[in-house]
C-alpha positions in Angstrom: 156.2 -37.4 6.8 155.1 -40.2 4.6 151.6 -41.6 5.1 151.6 -45.1 6.4 149.0 -47.7 6.7 150.5 -49.8 9.5 148.8 -49.9 12.7 150.7 -48.4 15.7 150.4 -49.5 19.4 151.1 -47.3 22.5 151.5 -48.1 26.1 150.6 -44.9 27.8 150.9 -45.0 31.5 150.2 -48.7 31.5 146.9 -48.3 29.3 147.1 -49.8 25.6 146.1 -47.7 22.7 146.1 -48.8 18.9 145.9 -46.4 16.1 147.3 -45.7 12.5 150.1 -43.8 11.0 147.4 -42.0 9.0 145.8 -40.7 12.1 149.2 -39.7 13.8 150.1 -37.8 10.6 147.4 -35.3 11.2 149.5 -34.2 14.4 152.2 -32.6 12.0 156.0 -32.9 11.7 156.6 -30.7 14.7 154.7 -32.9 17.1 155.6 -35.9 19.2 154.2 -38.2 16.8 156.0 -36.6 13.9 159.2 -37.3 15.6 158.4 -41.1 15.6 158.7 -41.0 11.8 161.7 -38.7 11.6 165.1 -40.3 10.9 166.8 -37.5 12.8 165.1 -38.4 15.9 165.9 -41.5 18.0 163.0 -42.8 19.9 163.8 -46.5 19.7 164.7 -46.6 23.5 160.9 -46.1 24.1 159.9 -49.0 22.2 159.4 -52.3 23.9 158.4 -55.1 21.6 155.7 -53.7 19.3 154.7 -51.0 21.7 155.8 -47.4 22.1 155.8 -46.6 25.8 154.9 -43.1 26.9 155.0 -42.4 30.6 152.3 -39.8 30.5 148.5 -39.5 31.7 146.5 -42.2 29.7 143.1 -40.4 30.1 144.4 -37.1 28.4 146.1 -39.3 25.7 142.7 -40.8 24.8 141.1 -37.4 24.4 144.0 -36.0 22.2 144.0 -39.2 20.0 140.4 -38.8 19.6 140.9 -35.1 18.6 143.2 -36.3 15.7 140.8 -38.8 14.7 137.7 -36.5 14.6 138.8 -33.1 14.6 136.5 -32.6 17.8 137.5 -31.9 21.2 135.4 -33.4 24.1 136.8 -32.9 27.7 135.0 -35.1 30.4 133.9 -33.4 33.5 136.5 -35.4 35.5 139.4 -34.1 33.5 140.8 -30.6 34.5 141.4 -28.6 31.3 144.7 -27.4 32.7 145.8 -31.0 32.8 144.7 -31.5 29.3 146.5 -28.5 28.0 149.8 -29.6 29.8 149.6 -32.9 28.1 148.8 -31.3 24.7 151.9 -29.2 25.2 154.0 -32.2 25.6 152.7 -33.9 22.4 153.0 -30.7 20.6 149.2 -30.5 19.9 148.3 -27.1 21.5 147.5 -25.6 18.2 145.0 -28.5 17.4 143.3 -28.0 20.8 143.1 -24.3 20.2 141.6 -24.7 16.8 139.1 -27.2 18.1 137.9 -24.9 20.9 137.3 -21.9 18.6 137.3 -21.2 15.0 139.0 -18.8 12.5 138.6 -15.2 13.5 135.5 -13.3 12.1 134.4 -10.2 13.6 130.8 -10.6 12.6 130.6 -14.0 14.5 132.5 -13.2 17.7 131.0 -14.4 20.9 132.0 -13.4 24.5 134.1 -16.2 25.9 135.4 -15.0 29.2 135.8 -11.8 31.2 138.9 -11.4 33.7 138.3 -9.1 36.5 140.4 -7.4 39.3 144.1 -8.2 38.0 145.2 -4.8 37.4 144.8 -2.2 40.1 144.5 1.4 38.8 143.4 2.5 35.3 144.6 0.2 32.6 146.8 1.8 29.8 146.9 -0.8 27.1 146.0 -4.4 26.2 147.9 -6.4 23.6 146.9 -9.7 22.0 149.7 -12.2 21.7 150.4 -14.3 18.5 149.2 -17.5 20.3 146.1 -16.3 21.9 147.5 -14.9 25.2 147.7 -11.3 26.1 149.2 -8.7 28.3 147.7 -5.8 30.1 149.8 -2.6 31.0 148.7 -0.3 33.9 150.7 2.0 36.0 154.4 0.7 36.1 153.4 -3.0 35.7 152.5 -5.4 32.8 150.6 -8.5 33.6 151.1 -11.4 31.2 148.5 -14.2 30.4 149.1 -17.3 28.1 146.4 -18.6 25.7 144.9 -20.4 28.7 144.5 -17.1 30.4 146.9 -18.4 33.3 148.9 -15.4 34.5 152.5 -15.5 34.5 154.9 -13.6 36.8 154.0 -9.8 36.2 156.7 -7.4 34.7 157.1 -4.8 37.5 159.2 -1.9 36.2 161.3 0.9 38.0 159.6 3.7 36.1 156.8 6.4 36.5 154.5 4.7 33.8 154.3 2.2 31.2 153.5 3.9 27.7 153.1 0.9 25.3 153.8 -2.8 25.1 154.0 -5.2 22.2 154.8 -8.8 21.5 157.8 -9.9 19.5 156.8 -13.5 19.6 155.0 -15.8 21.9 158.0 -15.8 24.4 159.0 -12.1 24.2 157.4 -8.7 25.2 158.8 -5.2 24.5 157.8 -2.5 27.1 158.1 1.3 26.5 158.1 3.4 29.8 158.4 6.9 31.2 161.7 7.5 33.2 161.2 8.1 36.9 162.6 11.5 38.0 165.8 11.2 39.8 166.5 7.5 38.6 168.7 7.6 35.5 168.3 3.8 34.8 164.4 4.0 34.7 162.5 4.5 31.7 163.2 3.8 28.1 162.6 0.4 26.6 163.3 -3.2 27.5 162.7 -6.6 26.2 161.3 -9.2 28.6 160.7 -12.9 28.8 156.9 -13.4 28.7 156.9 -16.4 30.9 159.4 -15.2 33.6 159.2 -11.6 33.3 163.1 -11.4 33.3 164.9 -8.7 31.4 166.5 -9.9 28.2 167.7 -6.4 26.8 167.8 -2.7 27.8 167.7 -0.6 24.9 169.7 2.5 24.9 169.7 5.7 22.9 173.1 7.1 22.0 174.0 10.4 20.5 177.7 11.1 19.4 178.8 8.1 21.2 176.9 9.1 24.5 174.1 7.2 26.1 171.1 9.4 26.7 168.2 9.1 29.0 164.9 9.0 27.3 161.2 8.2 27.5 159.9 5.5 25.2 156.3 5.9 23.6 154.4 4.3 21.0 155.9 1.0 19.5 155.8 -0.7 16.3 157.7 -3.8 14.7 158.7 -4.9 11.2 159.3 -8.3 9.9 163.1 -7.8 9.6 163.5 -7.7 13.2 163.4 -3.9 13.8 161.7 -2.2 16.7 160.4 1.4 16.2 159.7 3.6 19.2 158.8 7.4 19.7 161.5 8.8 22.0 161.6 11.9 24.1 164.9 13.1 25.7 165.2 15.0 29.0 165.8 18.3 27.2 162.7 17.7 25.1 164.4 16.2 22.1 161.9 14.3 19.9 162.3 11.6 17.4 161.8 7.9 16.5 164.3 5.4 17.5 165.0 2.2 15.5 166.4 -0.8 17.4 167.6 -4.4 16.4 165.6 -6.8 18.4 168.2 -9.5 18.0 171.2 -7.7 19.2 169.4 -5.2 21.4 171.0 -2.0 20.1 170.0 1.1 18.4 170.6 1.1 14.6 168.9 4.4 13.5 167.3 7.6 14.8 164.9 10.0 13.0 164.9 13.5 14.5 161.6 15.6 14.7 161.4 18.1 11.9 160.5 21.7 12.8 156.7 22.2 13.1 155.9 18.5 13.6 155.6 16.4 16.7 157.0 12.9 16.3 158.4 12.3 19.8 155.0 12.2 21.5 153.4 10.0 18.8 150.4 8.1 20.0 150.5 5.4 17.1 153.3 3.9 15.1 152.4 1.4 12.3 154.9 -0.2 10.0 153.6 -0.6 6.5 154.9 -3.9 5.0 156.0 -3.9 1.5 156.6 -0.1 1.6 159.6 0.6 4.1 157.5 3.3 5.5 156.4 3.9 9.1 153.2 5.8 10.0 153.5 8.3 12.8 150.5 9.9 14.4 150.3 12.5 17.1 146.6 12.7 18.0 144.0 14.6 20.0 143.8 15.1 23.0 147.5 14.9 23.5 147.8 17.8 21.2 145.4 20.6 20.2 146.5 19.9 16.5 146.8 16.3 14.9 149.8 15.2 13.0 150.1 12.1 10.7 153.1 11.4 8.5 154.8 8.6 6.7 158.5 8.2 7.1 160.5 6.4 4.5 163.7 4.8 6.0 165.2 3.7 2.6 166.1 7.5 1.9 167.7 9.0 5.0 164.6 8.8 6.8 162.6 11.0 4.4 159.1 12.3 5.2 157.1 11.2 2.1 153.6 12.2 3.2 152.2 14.5 5.8 148.8 15.8 6.9 147.6 18.1 10.0 144.5 19.4 10.9 146.0 23.0 11.3 143.9 25.5 9.3 141.0 23.2 9.1 137.7 24.4 10.3 138.0 24.4 14.3 135.2 22.2 15.0 135.0 18.9 17.2 134.3 16.8 14.2 137.7 17.4 12.7 139.7 16.2 15.8 141.4 12.9 15.2 141.4 10.5 18.0 143.1 7.5 16.3 144.6 6.7 12.9 145.5 3.5 11.0 146.9 2.8 7.5 144.6 0.6 5.6 145.5 -2.7 3.5 148.0 -2.2 0.6 148.9 1.3 2.3 146.7 3.3 -0.1 144.6 5.1 2.4 144.5 6.1 6.1 141.4 5.9 8.2 140.8 8.2 11.1 138.0 8.3 13.7 136.8 11.3 15.7 134.8 11.5 18.9 131.5 11.1 17.1 132.7 7.7 15.9 132.6 9.1 12.3 135.2 7.3 10.2 137.3 9.5 7.9 139.5 8.3 5.0 142.5 10.0 3.3 143.7 8.7 -0.1 147.4 8.7 -0.2 147.6 8.8 -3.9 145.5 11.8 -4.4 147.8 14.1 -2.6 145.2 16.5 -1.3 145.3 15.4 2.2 141.4 16.1 2.7 139.5 13.8 4.8 136.3 12.1 3.6 134.1 11.8 6.7 131.6 8.9 6.6 128.9 9.6 9.1 126.6 6.8 8.1 129.0 4.5 9.8 128.1 6.2 13.2 126.8 3.8 15.8 125.9 6.1 18.6 124.1 9.3 18.9 126.0 12.4 20.0 129.6 12.4 21.0 131.6 10.3 23.6 131.0 10.3 27.3 133.1 12.4 29.6 135.3 9.5 30.4 139.2 9.0 29.7 138.6 6.5 27.0 139.2 7.6 23.4 137.9 5.8 20.2 140.5 3.3 19.0 140.9 1.5 15.5 142.2 -2.0 14.4 142.2 -3.6 10.9 142.3 -7.4 10.8 141.8 -9.6 7.8 139.7 -7.2 5.8 137.6 -5.9 8.5 137.7 -2.6 10.4 137.1 -2.3 14.2 136.5 0.9 16.1 135.8 1.3 19.9 133.4 3.9 21.2 132.4 4.1 24.8 131.4 0.4 25.7 131.1 -0.8 22.3 133.3 -2.2 19.4 131.9 -1.7 15.9 132.7 -4.0 13.0 132.8 -2.7 9.5 133.1 -4.9 6.4 133.1 -4.7 2.7 134.7 -2.1 0.2 132.4 0.7 1.6 133.1 -0.2 5.2 129.5 -0.9 6.2 128.5 -1.5 9.8 128.0 -5.3 9.9 128.2 -6.1 13.7 128.9 -4.6 17.3 130.3 -6.2 20.4 129.0 -4.9 23.7 128.7 -6.0 27.2 127.1 -3.9 29.8 129.8 -4.4 32.6 133.1 -2.7 33.1 132.5 0.8 31.8 134.0 2.3 28.6 136.7 0.5 26.6 139.8 2.0 26.9 141.8 -0.2 24.6 141.4 -3.5 22.5 143.6 -5.7 20.5 143.4 -8.6 18.1 145.6 -11.6 17.9 145.9 -15.3 18.0 142.3 -15.5 16.7 141.0 -13.7 19.7 139.7 -10.1 20.5 140.6 -8.6 23.9 138.9 -5.6 25.1 140.0 -3.5 28.3 137.5 -1.7 30.3 138.0 1.4 32.1 136.2 0.5 35.3 136.7 -2.7 37.4 139.8 -3.5 35.5 137.9 -6.0 33.4 139.1 -7.3 30.2 136.8 -9.4 27.9 137.9 -12.3 25.6 135.8 -12.6 22.3 136.3 -15.7 20.2 134.6 -17.0 17.0 132.6 -20.4 17.7 133.4 -23.4 15.4 130.9 -24.1 12.9 128.7 -27.1 13.6 130.1 -30.3 11.9 127.2 -31.6 9.6 
C-alpha cells in the first residue's frame, strides 16, 4: 500500500487514538489496517466524521499501536496475555507479536522458555513443531495439539492401536499415521485432521487392482507440490511407500518394496527439494541391519542410491539410529548410540561412512532407556539428541558449538524445530520443553 503522511484518528471502544498512515503501513497489507487502504475493501461504514470506529478493547489497541511504532512489545501486568493475543489475531498482527517476543531462530542462542507437563499420559511417541510456533504431541492413540500460545486444542483421539507419526500440512491441518487395531477394519492407516477442532477431513485409502486394502501407516514426509509420502504395511506384510494428494485426499502412486530391502517399516522419510527424490531409512533397533535409500519418483519410482550396514564390521559403532539428508542433498548424516556423527558422500558412490568421533558430547554409549538419538537440520545448523541433551553443530566441519540441557523430565525421546522454536519431548513425566531465541537488545 502507498505510504501516506495524513494523520488518522481511531475511536476504539470509546477511546480516541491518533497515528499516521506510515505507522499503520508497518502492519502489512494483510492486516486490518492494510484493509483501510485497499480499494477492494469497504470499511467506509465504520467511519464517523473523521474517526474510524472499532468496537474492540482500547487497552490492547494501545499496546499493539505502540508495537507498530517502536517494534517493542510491553504488556502491563493488568492485561492478560491471552486477551492481547486475541486482539492481535483480530487486527492481523500475530506475526508482529511473535517476532517481538522472540527473535530469529539460532541454535547457539536458544534459551528455555517454558515447560509443559502432564498433558500426555503414557510414553510420548513424537513431537512436531507447527509452522506458526505451535506443536503437536503424539502418544498412544492420541495427538494433543497446541497453538503458538501453547493453548491446547481439542485432542485427536483415534480408533487405532498406536499413532506412528504425525506431521503438519499447514497451520490448520495435521496428518496422522497409525497402526490398525486388530479386528477393526476402519482403524489405522492415515488421516488428515483440522488442527483446531480435531475433526477428520480425509481418510486416505490404499488401493490395489481397484480394491481398497487395510494398511498400517508409518513415517511421513511432505513435498511442496501437495504430496504426502507414507511408509505402508499391509496385513499380509506387503511393504512399500504410498504417495497421496493432500488436496483431493486420494492415493496417486505406490512404490513396492524391492527384494532384500525394508521400505515398509521405514523409520524416516525425507523429501529432498529440487531432486524429486525421497530418502527412506529403516534403522536400528527396529532391524538388526540398517537400510538407507533414495527413490526417484520421476523415473517409475527408481532406487537411485542405496546403503546398508550388511557386511560391515559387527560393532555397536556401526549401528545407525537416525539419518538425514544434508543441504543440497550431496551427503547423508547418520548418528550412532555413541553420538558419533557419520557422513556419506552421495557423489562418491562408495557408500562408506566417515565417522566423526570428535563431535561426541557424552562419554560412553546411551543409557538403557527407550530413547534413541535423533537428528534435525535447520538453517545450516545440525542438531542431535542424546540422553537429556541436544547438541548443536555449526560450520562446514560441523563443530560442536552449543548444547541444550535441562535436568528434569528424563531422556529426550524426540524433538522438532519450526516456527522459530525448538520443542523437546522427554521420556519421563511427559514433559516437553520450548526453546526460543531471545531478541537482541535494541541499542
